[in-house]
N, CA, C and O atoms as a CHARMM CRD file, in Angstrom:
* protein
*
  316
    1    1 UNK  N     95.14200  75.36200  92.16800 PROA 1      0.00000
    2    1 UNK  CA    95.70600  76.96000  91.71900 PROA 1      0.00000
    3    1 UNK  C     96.71200  76.82300  92.13800 PROA 1      0.00000
    4    1 UNK  O     96.88900  76.23800  93.20700 PROA 1      0.00000
    5    2 UNK  N     97.73900  77.35800  91.37300 PROA 2      0.00000
    6    2 UNK  CA    99.63800  77.78000  91.71900 PROA 2      0.00000
    7    2 UNK  C     99.40900  79.56900  92.76300 PROA 2      0.00000
    8    2 UNK  O     98.49900  80.37800  92.94200 PROA 2      0.00000
    9    3 UNK  N    100.62300  79.43300  93.11800 PROA 3      0.00000
   10    3 UNK  CA   101.10500  80.92900  93.79000 PROA 3      0.00000
   11    3 UNK  C    101.68900  81.31200  92.47600 PROA 3      0.00000
   12    3 UNK  O    102.46600  80.75800  91.69900 PROA 3      0.00000
   13    4 UNK  N    100.86000  82.79000  92.49600 PROA 4      0.00000
   14    4 UNK  CA   101.49200  83.19800  91.36900 PROA 4      0.00000
   15    4 UNK  C    102.64300  84.47400  92.04300 PROA 4      0.00000
   16    4 UNK  O    102.28200  85.09000  93.04600 PROA 4      0.00000
   17    5 UNK  N    103.69500  84.71000  91.54700 PROA 5      0.00000
   18    5 UNK  CA   104.34500  85.96300  91.97700 PROA 5      0.00000
   19    5 UNK  C    104.46300  87.11400  90.91500 PROA 5      0.00000
   20    5 UNK  O    104.68000  87.22100  89.70800 PROA 5      0.00000
   21    6 UNK  N    104.20500  87.92000  91.99900 PROA 6      0.00000
   22    6 UNK  CA   103.98100  89.38100  91.01900 PROA 6      0.00000
   23    6 UNK  C    105.04900  90.15400  91.45000 PROA 6      0.00000
   24    6 UNK  O    105.33900  90.22100  92.64400 PROA 6      0.00000
   25    7 UNK  N    105.62500  90.71000  90.63500 PROA 7      0.00000
   26    7 UNK  CA   107.35700  91.17500  90.23300 PROA 7      0.00000
   27    7 UNK  C    107.16300  92.56800  89.75400 PROA 7      0.00000
   28    7 UNK  O    107.31100  93.65500  90.31100 PROA 7      0.00000
   29    8 UNK  N    106.81300  92.24200  88.63300 PROA 8      0.00000
   30    8 UNK  CA   106.36100  93.38900  88.13600 PROA 8      0.00000
   31    8 UNK  C    105.35300  94.27500  87.80800 PROA 8      0.00000
   32    8 UNK  O    104.34100  93.87200  88.38200 PROA 8      0.00000
   33    9 UNK  N    104.96600  95.87200  86.80200 PROA 9      0.00000
   34    9 UNK  CA   103.72300  95.92500  86.55000 PROA 9      0.00000
   35    9 UNK  C    103.17900  95.32400  85.38300 PROA 9      0.00000
   36    9 UNK  O    102.07400  95.80900  85.13500 PROA 9      0.00000
   37   10 UNK  N    103.56600  94.37500  84.49800 PROA 10     0.00000
   38   10 UNK  CA   102.52000  93.53700  83.77300 PROA 10     0.00000
   39   10 UNK  C    102.10700  92.16800  84.84600 PROA 10     0.00000
   40   10 UNK  O    100.98600  91.68500  84.68500 PROA 10     0.00000
   41   11 UNK  N    102.68500  91.78500  85.53100 PROA 11     0.00000
   42   11 UNK  CA   102.34000  90.95400  86.56000 PROA 11     0.00000
   43   11 UNK  C    100.54400  91.62800  87.57900 PROA 11     0.00000
   44   11 UNK  O     99.43800  91.14700  87.82400 PROA 11     0.00000
   45   12 UNK  N    101.13800  92.70100  87.79400 PROA 12     0.00000
   46   12 UNK  CA   100.03200  92.93300  88.08800 PROA 12     0.00000
   47   12 UNK  C     98.62500  93.31200  87.70000 PROA 12     0.00000
   48   12 UNK  O     97.54200  93.26100  88.28400 PROA 12     0.00000
   49   13 UNK  N     99.07400  93.76400  86.35200 PROA 13     0.00000
   50   13 UNK  CA    97.54900  94.02000  85.36500 PROA 13     0.00000
   51   13 UNK  C     97.32200  92.54900  84.96500 PROA 13     0.00000
   52   13 UNK  O     96.23800  92.11400  85.35400 PROA 13     0.00000
   53   14 UNK  N     98.15400  91.61300  84.22400 PROA 14     0.00000
   54   14 UNK  CA    97.53900  90.34000  84.22300 PROA 14     0.00000
   55   14 UNK  C     96.68500  89.56700  85.80000 PROA 14     0.00000
   56   14 UNK  O     95.87300  88.64300  85.80200 PROA 14     0.00000
   57   15 UNK  N     97.23600  90.34600  87.00900 PROA 15     0.00000
   58   15 UNK  CA    96.64000  89.62300  87.80200 PROA 15     0.00000
   59   15 UNK  C     95.41700  90.21800  88.06500 PROA 15     0.00000
   60   15 UNK  O     94.83700  89.70900  89.02400 PROA 15     0.00000
   61   16 UNK  N     94.61700  91.48400  87.31400 PROA 16     0.00000
   62   16 UNK  CA    93.71600  92.27500  87.72800 PROA 16     0.00000
   63   16 UNK  C     93.64300  93.64700  88.76400 PROA 16     0.00000
   64   16 UNK  O     92.77500  94.49300  88.97300 PROA 16     0.00000
   65   17 UNK  N     95.10200  93.39200  89.32600 PROA 17     0.00000
   66   17 UNK  CA    95.40000  94.19000  90.58000 PROA 17     0.00000
   67   17 UNK  C     95.90900  95.59000  89.62500 PROA 17     0.00000
   68   17 UNK  O     96.30800  95.67600  88.46400 PROA 17     0.00000
   69   18 UNK  N     95.66100  96.73700  90.84100 PROA 18     0.00000
   70   18 UNK  CA    96.35800  97.89500  90.41400 PROA 18     0.00000
   71   18 UNK  C     97.62500  98.02200  91.05700 PROA 18     0.00000
   72   18 UNK  O     98.13300  96.99500  91.50700 PROA 18     0.00000
   73   19 UNK  N     98.31500  99.28700  91.19500 PROA 19     0.00000
   74   19 UNK  CA    99.09500  99.25500  91.95200 PROA 19     0.00000
   75   19 UNK  C     99.11000 100.27600  93.20300 PROA 19     0.00000
   76   19 UNK  O     98.29500 101.17300  93.42100 PROA 19     0.00000
   77   20 UNK  N     99.94200 100.01300  93.77000 PROA 20     0.00000
   78   20 UNK  CA    99.70400 101.07100  95.37000 PROA 20     0.00000
   79   20 UNK  C    100.88400 101.72100  95.94600 PROA 20     0.00000
   80   20 UNK  O    101.71500 101.02900  96.53400 PROA 20     0.00000
   81   21 UNK  N    101.01400 102.82600  95.84600 PROA 21     0.00000
   82   21 UNK  CA   102.40500 103.71900  96.15600 PROA 21     0.00000
   83   21 UNK  C    102.39300 104.14700  97.45300 PROA 21     0.00000
   84   21 UNK  O    101.66800 105.06600  97.83300 PROA 21     0.00000
   85   22 UNK  N    103.35700 103.37700  98.35700 PROA 22     0.00000
   86   22 UNK  CA   103.21300 104.67400  99.43400 PROA 22     0.00000
   87   22 UNK  C    104.03900 105.19900 100.26100 PROA 22     0.00000
   88   22 UNK  O    104.51300 104.56900 101.20700 PROA 22     0.00000
   89   23 UNK  N    104.28800 106.32300 100.01800 PROA 23     0.00000
   90   23 UNK  CA   105.57700 106.93800 100.68100 PROA 23     0.00000
   91   23 UNK  C    105.77600 107.44900 102.16200 PROA 23     0.00000
   92   23 UNK  O    104.76400 107.52400 102.85800 PROA 23     0.00000
   93   24 UNK  N    106.65500 107.70600 102.55200 PROA 24     0.00000
   94   24 UNK  CA   107.37800 108.21300 104.03500 PROA 24     0.00000
   95   24 UNK  C    106.54100 109.33100 104.72800 PROA 24     0.00000
   96   24 UNK  O    106.10100 109.50200 105.86500 PROA 24     0.00000
   97   25 UNK  N    106.50500 110.14000 103.34200 PROA 25     0.00000
   98   25 UNK  CA   105.66300 111.22600 103.85900 PROA 25     0.00000
   99   25 UNK  C    104.18900 110.83800 104.53300 PROA 25     0.00000
  100   25 UNK  O    103.90200 111.36500 105.60800 PROA 25     0.00000
  101   26 UNK  N    103.32200 109.98400 103.94600 PROA 26     0.00000
  102   26 UNK  CA   102.20900 109.79900 104.58300 PROA 26     0.00000
  103   26 UNK  C    101.21200 109.43800 103.26700 PROA 26     0.00000
  104   26 UNK  O    100.23400 108.69200 103.31500 PROA 26     0.00000
  105   27 UNK  N    101.61800 110.02400 102.30200 PROA 27     0.00000
  106   27 UNK  CA   100.75400 110.06400 100.82400 PROA 27     0.00000
  107   27 UNK  C    100.56100 108.02300 100.21300 PROA 27     0.00000
  108   27 UNK  O    101.46700 107.19100 100.16600 PROA 27     0.00000
  109   28 UNK  N     99.47200 107.88100  99.95100 PROA 28     0.00000
  110   28 UNK  CA    99.25200 106.46800  99.69700 PROA 28     0.00000
  111   28 UNK  C     98.57500 106.89800  98.27100 PROA 28     0.00000
  112   28 UNK  O     97.64800 107.70100  98.37300 PROA 28     0.00000
  113   29 UNK  N     98.87600 106.52000  97.12900 PROA 29     0.00000
  114   29 UNK  CA    98.60000 106.60700  95.75700 PROA 29     0.00000
  115   29 UNK  C     98.01700 105.34900  95.55700 PROA 29     0.00000
  116   29 UNK  O     98.32200 104.37700  96.24700 PROA 29     0.00000
  117   30 UNK  N     96.88000 105.30100  94.29900 PROA 30     0.00000
  118   30 UNK  CA    96.69300 103.72000  93.55100 PROA 30     0.00000
  119   30 UNK  C     96.43800 104.05500  92.64100 PROA 30     0.00000
  120   30 UNK  O     95.68500 104.98900  92.36600 PROA 30     0.00000
  121   31 UNK  N     97.15400 103.19200  91.78100 PROA 31     0.00000
  122   31 UNK  CA    96.91100 103.51600  90.09600 PROA 31     0.00000
  123   31 UNK  C     96.80500 102.22200  89.17500 PROA 31     0.00000
  124   31 UNK  O     97.47500 101.19500  89.28000 PROA 31     0.00000
  125   32 UNK  N     95.73800 102.53000  88.18300 PROA 32     0.00000
  126   32 UNK  CA    95.70000 101.21400  86.57800 PROA 32     0.00000
  127   32 UNK  C     97.07500 101.01900  86.53700 PROA 32     0.00000
  128   32 UNK  O     97.66600 102.02100  86.13400 PROA 32     0.00000
  129   33 UNK  N     97.92500  99.89800  86.86700 PROA 33     0.00000
  130   33 UNK  CA    99.23400  99.57800  86.48700 PROA 33     0.00000
  131   33 UNK  C     99.30400  99.39500  84.53400 PROA 33     0.00000
  132   33 UNK  O    100.22600  98.85600  83.92200 PROA 33     0.00000
  133   34 UNK  N     98.25300  99.91800  84.01800 PROA 34     0.00000
  134   34 UNK  CA    98.60000 100.10000  82.48500 PROA 34     0.00000
  135   34 UNK  C     98.80800 101.71500  82.09400 PROA 34     0.00000
  136   34 UNK  O     99.60800 102.17700  81.28000 PROA 34     0.00000
  137   35 UNK  N     97.77000 102.48000  82.98700 PROA 35     0.00000
  138   35 UNK  CA    98.47600 103.72200  82.90500 PROA 35     0.00000
  139   35 UNK  C     99.56000 104.32300  83.11900 PROA 35     0.00000
  140   35 UNK  O     99.83600 105.40900  82.61000 PROA 35     0.00000
  141   36 UNK  N    100.46500 103.54500  84.06900 PROA 36     0.00000
  142   36 UNK  CA   101.58100 103.12000  84.60500 PROA 36     0.00000
  143   36 UNK  C    102.93700 102.61300  83.75200 PROA 36     0.00000
  144   36 UNK  O    104.02000 103.19900  83.73100 PROA 36     0.00000
  145   37 UNK  N    102.71500 101.82000  83.30900 PROA 37     0.00000
  146   37 UNK  CA   102.95800 101.18600  82.30300 PROA 37     0.00000
  147   37 UNK  C    103.48700 102.29200  80.61100 PROA 37     0.00000
  148   37 UNK  O    104.49600 102.29700  79.90600 PROA 37     0.00000
  149   38 UNK  N    102.26500 103.01800  80.58900 PROA 38     0.00000
  150   38 UNK  CA   102.37300 103.76800  79.20100 PROA 38     0.00000
  151   38 UNK  C    103.20300 104.74000  79.82200 PROA 38     0.00000
  152   38 UNK  O    104.19100 104.88800  79.10300 PROA 38     0.00000
  153   39 UNK  N    103.26900 105.58300  80.97800 PROA 39     0.00000
  154   39 UNK  CA   103.98900 106.69100  81.68900 PROA 39     0.00000
  155   39 UNK  C    105.75800 106.50100  81.49900 PROA 39     0.00000
  156   39 UNK  O    106.63700 107.33600  81.29000 PROA 39     0.00000
  157   40 UNK  N    105.81000 104.64200  81.72300 PROA 40     0.00000
  158   40 UNK  CA   106.90400 104.61500  82.31500 PROA 40     0.00000
  159   40 UNK  C    107.69200 104.05300  80.64100 PROA 40     0.00000
  160   40 UNK  O    108.90900 104.06300  80.45500 PROA 40     0.00000
  161   41 UNK  N    106.91600 103.71400  79.85600 PROA 41     0.00000
  162   41 UNK  CA   107.24200 103.57400  78.20200 PROA 41     0.00000
  163   41 UNK  C    107.98200 104.85200  77.69000 PROA 41     0.00000
  164   41 UNK  O    109.03900 104.88200  77.06000 PROA 41     0.00000
  165   42 UNK  N    107.23600 105.86000  78.07700 PROA 42     0.00000
  166   42 UNK  CA   108.03300 107.09700  77.49900 PROA 42     0.00000
  167   42 UNK  C    109.03900 107.41800  78.15200 PROA 42     0.00000
  168   42 UNK  O    109.93500 107.94100  77.49000 PROA 42     0.00000
  169   43 UNK  N    109.22100 107.28300  79.28700 PROA 43     0.00000
  170   43 UNK  CA   110.38000 107.62000  80.29800 PROA 43     0.00000
  171   43 UNK  C    111.65400 107.27100  80.01700 PROA 43     0.00000
  172   43 UNK  O    112.69400 107.92600  80.08400 PROA 43     0.00000
  173   44 UNK  N    111.27700 105.28700  79.44000 PROA 44     0.00000
  174   44 UNK  CA   112.31400 104.18400  79.33400 PROA 44     0.00000
  175   44 UNK  C    112.77700 103.89700  80.72900 PROA 44     0.00000
  176   44 UNK  O    113.94400 103.65000  81.03400 PROA 44     0.00000
  177   45 UNK  N    111.61400 103.96000  81.66300 PROA 45     0.00000
  178   45 UNK  CA   111.58800 103.00500  82.96800 PROA 45     0.00000
  179   45 UNK  C    111.64800 101.46400  83.24800 PROA 45     0.00000
  180   45 UNK  O    111.49500 100.58800  82.39600 PROA 45     0.00000
  181   46 UNK  N    111.88800 101.28500  84.53300 PROA 46     0.00000
  182   46 UNK  CA   111.77500  99.48500  84.86800 PROA 46     0.00000
  183   46 UNK  C    110.58700  99.32500  85.06700 PROA 46     0.00000
  184   46 UNK  O    109.96700 100.29400  85.50500 PROA 46     0.00000
  185   47 UNK  N    109.82900  97.99500  84.80400 PROA 47     0.00000
  186   47 UNK  CA   108.49300  97.60800  85.29700 PROA 47     0.00000
  187   47 UNK  C    108.86400  97.12700  86.64900 PROA 47     0.00000
  188   47 UNK  O    107.74900  96.96300  87.14600 PROA 47     0.00000
  189   48 UNK  N    109.61900  96.83900  87.44400 PROA 48     0.00000
  190   48 UNK  CA   109.81000  96.29800  88.50000 PROA 48     0.00000
  191   48 UNK  C    109.47100  96.80100  89.39100 PROA 48     0.00000
  192   48 UNK  O    109.99100  97.88900  89.63900 PROA 48     0.00000
  193   49 UNK  N    108.25400  96.16800  90.47300 PROA 49     0.00000
  194   49 UNK  CA   107.98600  97.17100  91.44700 PROA 49     0.00000
  195   49 UNK  C    109.18200  97.46000  92.25900 PROA 49     0.00000
  196   49 UNK  O    109.16200  98.51000  92.90000 PROA 49     0.00000
  197   50 UNK  N    110.12600  96.76800  92.33000 PROA 50     0.00000
  198   50 UNK  CA   111.23600  97.16200  93.69400 PROA 50     0.00000
  199   50 UNK  C    111.89400  98.37000  92.82700 PROA 50     0.00000
  200   50 UNK  O    112.65100  99.14300  93.41400 PROA 50     0.00000
  201   51 UNK  N    111.70600  98.49600  91.86700 PROA 51     0.00000
  202   51 UNK  CA   112.60200  99.59300  91.08500 PROA 51     0.00000
  203   51 UNK  C    111.85300 100.95800  90.63300 PROA 51     0.00000
  204   51 UNK  O    112.41300 101.93800  90.14100 PROA 51     0.00000
  205   52 UNK  N    110.48000 100.81800  90.90000 PROA 52     0.00000
  206   52 UNK  CA   110.11600 102.16500  90.32700 PROA 52     0.00000
  207   52 UNK  C    110.15000 103.63000  91.12700 PROA 52     0.00000
  208   52 UNK  O    109.56000 104.64900  90.76900 PROA 52     0.00000
  209   53 UNK  N    110.85700 103.49200  92.11100 PROA 53     0.00000
  210   53 UNK  CA   111.16000 104.68500  93.04300 PROA 53     0.00000
  211   53 UNK  C    112.51900 104.94600  91.86100 PROA 53     0.00000
  212   53 UNK  O    112.47200 106.13700  92.16600 PROA 53     0.00000
  213   54 UNK  N    113.29500 104.91100  91.14600 PROA 54     0.00000
  214   54 UNK  CA   113.80400 105.04200  90.38800 PROA 54     0.00000
  215   54 UNK  C    113.55900 106.37900  89.16600 PROA 54     0.00000
  216   54 UNK  O    114.24800 107.32800  88.79300 PROA 54     0.00000
  217   55 UNK  N    112.30400 105.88800  88.84300 PROA 55     0.00000
  218   55 UNK  CA   111.79900 106.51600  87.91000 PROA 55     0.00000
  219   55 UNK  C    110.81900 107.75300  88.18800 PROA 55     0.00000
  220   55 UNK  O    110.77800 108.84400  87.61800 PROA 55     0.00000
  221   56 UNK  N    109.81500 107.10200  89.54500 PROA 56     0.00000
  222   56 UNK  CA   108.57800 107.56000  90.06000 PROA 56     0.00000
  223   56 UNK  C    108.94700 108.57700  90.82400 PROA 56     0.00000
  224   56 UNK  O    110.09200 108.41100  91.24600 PROA 56     0.00000
  225   57 UNK  N    108.33200 109.79500  91.26000 PROA 57     0.00000
  226   57 UNK  CA   108.52000 110.27600  92.95600 PROA 57     0.00000
  227   57 UNK  C    107.02500 110.36100  93.39800 PROA 57     0.00000
  228   57 UNK  O    106.06500 110.06000  92.68900 PROA 57     0.00000
  229   58 UNK  N    106.98500 110.79400  94.61700 PROA 58     0.00000
  230   58 UNK  CA   105.53700 111.60500  95.17500 PROA 58     0.00000
  231   58 UNK  C    105.17300 112.48800  94.72100 PROA 58     0.00000
  232   58 UNK  O    105.63100 113.62300  94.58800 PROA 58     0.00000
  233   59 UNK  N    103.77600 111.73800  94.27900 PROA 59     0.00000
  234   59 UNK  CA   103.38700 113.49600  93.91000 PROA 59     0.00000
  235   59 UNK  C    102.54300 114.89400  95.30000 PROA 59     0.00000
  236   59 UNK  O    101.97200 115.97900  95.19000 PROA 59     0.00000
  237   60 UNK  N    102.86400 114.17100  96.21700 PROA 60     0.00000
  238   60 UNK  CA   102.51000 115.65500  97.12600 PROA 60     0.00000
  239   60 UNK  C    104.12400 115.50900  97.60100 PROA 60     0.00000
  240   60 UNK  O    104.77600 116.11800  96.75300 PROA 60     0.00000
  241   61 UNK  N    104.83900 115.05900  98.41400 PROA 61     0.00000
  242   61 UNK  CA   106.29000 115.50500  98.72500 PROA 61     0.00000
  243   61 UNK  C    107.51900 115.07800  97.57100 PROA 61     0.00000
  244   61 UNK  O    108.64000 115.11300  98.07800 PROA 61     0.00000
  245   62 UNK  N    107.50200 114.74500  96.34100 PROA 62     0.00000
  246   62 UNK  CA   108.61500 114.73100  95.36700 PROA 62     0.00000
  247   62 UNK  C    109.50000 113.57600  95.69000 PROA 62     0.00000
  248   62 UNK  O    110.22000 112.97700  94.89100 PROA 62     0.00000
  249   63 UNK  N    109.32900 113.29700  97.19100 PROA 63     0.00000
  250   63 UNK  CA   110.61000 111.98500  97.07400 PROA 63     0.00000
  251   63 UNK  C    110.18500 110.76800  96.34400 PROA 63     0.00000
  252   63 UNK  O    109.28300 110.50900  95.54800 PROA 63     0.00000
  253   64 UNK  N    111.24700 110.05100  96.95000 PROA 64     0.00000
  254   64 UNK  CA   111.64200 108.87900  95.89700 PROA 64     0.00000
  255   64 UNK  C    111.70200 107.59500  96.72700 PROA 64     0.00000
  256   64 UNK  O    111.93600 106.48500  96.25000 PROA 64     0.00000
  257   65 UNK  N    111.43800 107.89000  98.17900 PROA 65     0.00000
  258   65 UNK  CA   111.88700 106.62200  99.35600 PROA 65     0.00000
  259   65 UNK  C    110.11900 106.24700  99.63700 PROA 65     0.00000
  260   65 UNK  O    109.43400 106.52100 100.62300 PROA 65     0.00000
  261   66 UNK  N    109.61700 105.30500  97.97100 PROA 66     0.00000
  262   66 UNK  CA   108.16400 104.94300  98.90600 PROA 66     0.00000
  263   66 UNK  C    108.33900 103.63300  98.32700 PROA 66     0.00000
  264   66 UNK  O    109.08500 103.31200  97.40200 PROA 66     0.00000
  265   67 UNK  N    107.48300 102.86600  99.05500 PROA 67     0.00000
  266   67 UNK  CA   107.10200 101.53200  98.61100 PROA 67     0.00000
  267   67 UNK  C    106.35500 101.50200  97.44900 PROA 67     0.00000
  268   67 UNK  O    105.70200 102.51600  97.20300 PROA 67     0.00000
  269   68 UNK  N    106.27100 100.10700  96.29100 PROA 68     0.00000
  270   68 UNK  CA   105.11000  99.93900  95.35900 PROA 68     0.00000
  271   68 UNK  C    104.70800  98.14100  95.59500 PROA 68     0.00000
  272   68 UNK  O    105.42400  97.16100  95.80400 PROA 68     0.00000
  273   69 UNK  N    103.53400  98.28400  95.47300 PROA 69     0.00000
  274   69 UNK  CA   102.64200  96.62900  95.42200 PROA 69     0.00000
  275   69 UNK  C    101.41500  96.42800  95.21700 PROA 69     0.00000
  276   69 UNK  O    100.60900  97.35800  95.23800 PROA 69     0.00000
  277   70 UNK  N    101.12700  95.38700  95.02400 PROA 70     0.00000
  278   70 UNK  CA   100.17100  95.44100  94.46900 PROA 70     0.00000
  279   70 UNK  C     98.91000  95.74400  94.97700 PROA 70     0.00000
  280   70 UNK  O     99.30800  96.31200  95.99400 PROA 70     0.00000
  281   71 UNK  N     97.12000  95.83400  95.09200 PROA 71     0.00000
  282   71 UNK  CA    96.04400  96.60900  96.32800 PROA 71     0.00000
  283   71 UNK  C     94.98800  95.88100  94.93500 PROA 71     0.00000
  284   71 UNK  O     95.32300  95.52400  93.80600 PROA 71     0.00000
  285   72 UNK  N     93.58000  95.87200  95.65100 PROA 72     0.00000
  286   72 UNK  CA    92.76200  95.42100  94.91600 PROA 72     0.00000
  287   72 UNK  C     92.17100  96.58500  93.81700 PROA 72     0.00000
  288   72 UNK  O     92.89400  97.52600  94.14600 PROA 72     0.00000
  289   73 UNK  N     91.62300  96.92300  93.11600 PROA 73     0.00000
  290   73 UNK  CA    91.03300  98.03800  92.21400 PROA 73     0.00000
  291   73 UNK  C     89.98400  98.75900  93.13100 PROA 73     0.00000
  292   73 UNK  O     89.57600  98.38200  94.22900 PROA 73     0.00000
  293   74 UNK  N     89.68200  99.74800  92.50800 PROA 74     0.00000
  294   74 UNK  CA    88.59400 100.44400  92.77400 PROA 74     0.00000
  295   74 UNK  C     87.44600 100.21700  93.22100 PROA 74     0.00000
  296   74 UNK  O     86.83700 100.81200  94.11100 PROA 74     0.00000
  297   75 UNK  N     87.07500  99.15700  92.46500 PROA 75     0.00000
  298   75 UNK  CA    85.60000  98.61800  93.15800 PROA 75     0.00000
  299   75 UNK  C     85.21400  98.05000  94.55200 PROA 75     0.00000
  300   75 UNK  O     84.07000  97.75000  94.89200 PROA 75     0.00000
  301   76 UNK  N     86.25200  97.95300  95.25000 PROA 76     0.00000
  302   76 UNK  CA    86.45700  97.96900  96.65300 PROA 76     0.00000
  303   76 UNK  C     86.75200  99.05000  97.41600 PROA 76     0.00000
  304   76 UNK  O     86.05400  99.29100  98.40100 PROA 76     0.00000
  305   77 UNK  N     87.39700  99.53500  97.21300 PROA 77     0.00000
  306   77 UNK  CA    87.55500 100.61800  98.13800 PROA 77     0.00000
  307   77 UNK  C     86.43700 102.08200  98.84700 PROA 77     0.00000
  308   77 UNK  O     85.67400 102.73100  98.13100 PROA 77     0.00000
  309   78 UNK  N     86.54200 102.21600  99.71000 PROA 78     0.00000
  310   78 UNK  CA    85.59400 102.89900 100.61000 PROA 78     0.00000
  311   78 UNK  C     86.04900 104.40100 100.72100 PROA 78     0.00000
  312   78 UNK  O     87.08100 104.67400 101.33500 PROA 78     0.00000
  313   79 UNK  N     85.21800 105.45600 100.08000 PROA 79     0.00000
  314   79 UNK  CA    85.40000 106.52900 100.54800 PROA 79     0.00000
  315   79 UNK  C     86.18200 106.85400 100.26300 PROA 79     0.00000
  316   79 UNK  O     86.56200 107.96500 100.63500 PROA 79     0.00000
């Protein structure tokens, strides 16, 4: 099996992952990538993980200084 590069939300969805957003304020949010894709489609946003901060903002502090990466889905989350 080869290495799969995950660079955008479609890659995240195809691989069966969720997207995790980590803000400098400490907020961590995990989202179904298909929900984020739908919302970005309404706004005309870029689907690349490295560019999500241009369209999205932190739900806690309103900041745009966060990192986006893929993560396992809710079936493995604890508490």
